[in-house]
N, C-alpha and C positions, 0 to 999 in steps of 0.2 A: 436683487435677490429676492425672489418670490418665496413667501412661506406659506406652507400648507398645513393643515391640521394634523395629519399622522401621516409620516412616510412609510408605515408598514401596511396602511390599508390600500388593498388592491384597487379599490374604486378611484383613488386618485392618481394612479398610473397613467403616464402619458397625458395628463392634462396640464401640467405644469413643465417648464423647460428643466427644472433638476429633479425630476421625477426618477424612481429607480428604475435599472434597467436589467431586471431580470428575465430572460428568454428562456422558457420551456421549451423542449424538444420533445416530438413524439417517437418514442424508441420504434416505432413500426415502418413509419414513412419518411421520417426525419422532417416533418414539417415543423417550423418555428412559431411561438405564438406571435411572433411580430408580423407573419405571414397573414395568421389569423385576422389580426388586428386590421389589416389593411385590405384583405380581400372579403373577409366574412365567409370564406371557404374552408372546410376541413380536407384534410387528404385522406383519409382512410376510417374506418369505424372505430379505431383505438384512438383516433383524434377526441372523439365525444367525452372519453373516460379521461383521458389526459388533461383535456382541456375545459374539464366540466365548471368549474366555477368561473372562468374566463368567459365561457360562452353564457353562461347566465348574465354575466354584466354586460357582454355585447348586445345580448337580445334587449335588456331592459333599456340600454343607450339608443338602440335602433327604434324599438317598438315601443317604450315608455312602459311596458309591462311584461310581465314573464309569462303569463298564462294565455292560453287561446280560446277565444270565446267564438266559435264558427258561424257562419251564416248559412240558411238555408236558400237554394235558388228561390227567385220570387215566385209565388203562386204554388209552391208545394207545401202542402199542410202536414204531411207525415213522412217521417223518414222511411226509407226503404225495408228496414228490418221491422219497424213498427207495423208497417202496412202489411208485409208479409205475414206477420204473426196474427194481425186482425182479420186476415182473408182466410187463413188456415183455421182459425177459431169459428169463423162464419160457417166455412165449408163443413166444419164437424157439426154445428148446430143443425145446417140444413139436412145434413144425412140422419141425423139422431130424429128431427121433426119427420123427416118421410117415414122412417123405420115405425114411430109413433101415429102413424097416419094423419097428422096434423098439417094438412097440404096449404091450408091458409099461411100459418107461420114459415113452413118451407118456401113459398111464394115470396114473403115478406123479407126473408133472408137472401131470397136469390136476387132480389132488387137492390139490396144493400150491398151485395158482392158486386153486381154490376156498377153500381153508381161508384163504388172505390176504384174499380179497374178503368173508370172512364168511358164504359162502353154503353151507357145509357144516353 
């Protein structure tokens, strides 16, 4: 018989032959926790609430960490939202420069906008 540290800890469930067999069931779709442990798929949106502590444990087991740090596609220096904000700000600054009859500054801003859009 294998001894394990704490029979009440969820972390140890399923890792030893005498682990507790508490099977939680989703009230909406009737999916069992055992199904989630086998397939890593939930049955409905309510499953995320019902199985929340178990899902975090599965994510840690599968990925090794519970937070996602995304990657940008190669060659992409700015996110789309950030790029759009920067383009809008430059466009506004260009209009202000034209209104102030500072055409050299407006031309510089126009070149910045073109380079951000990749048209130059």
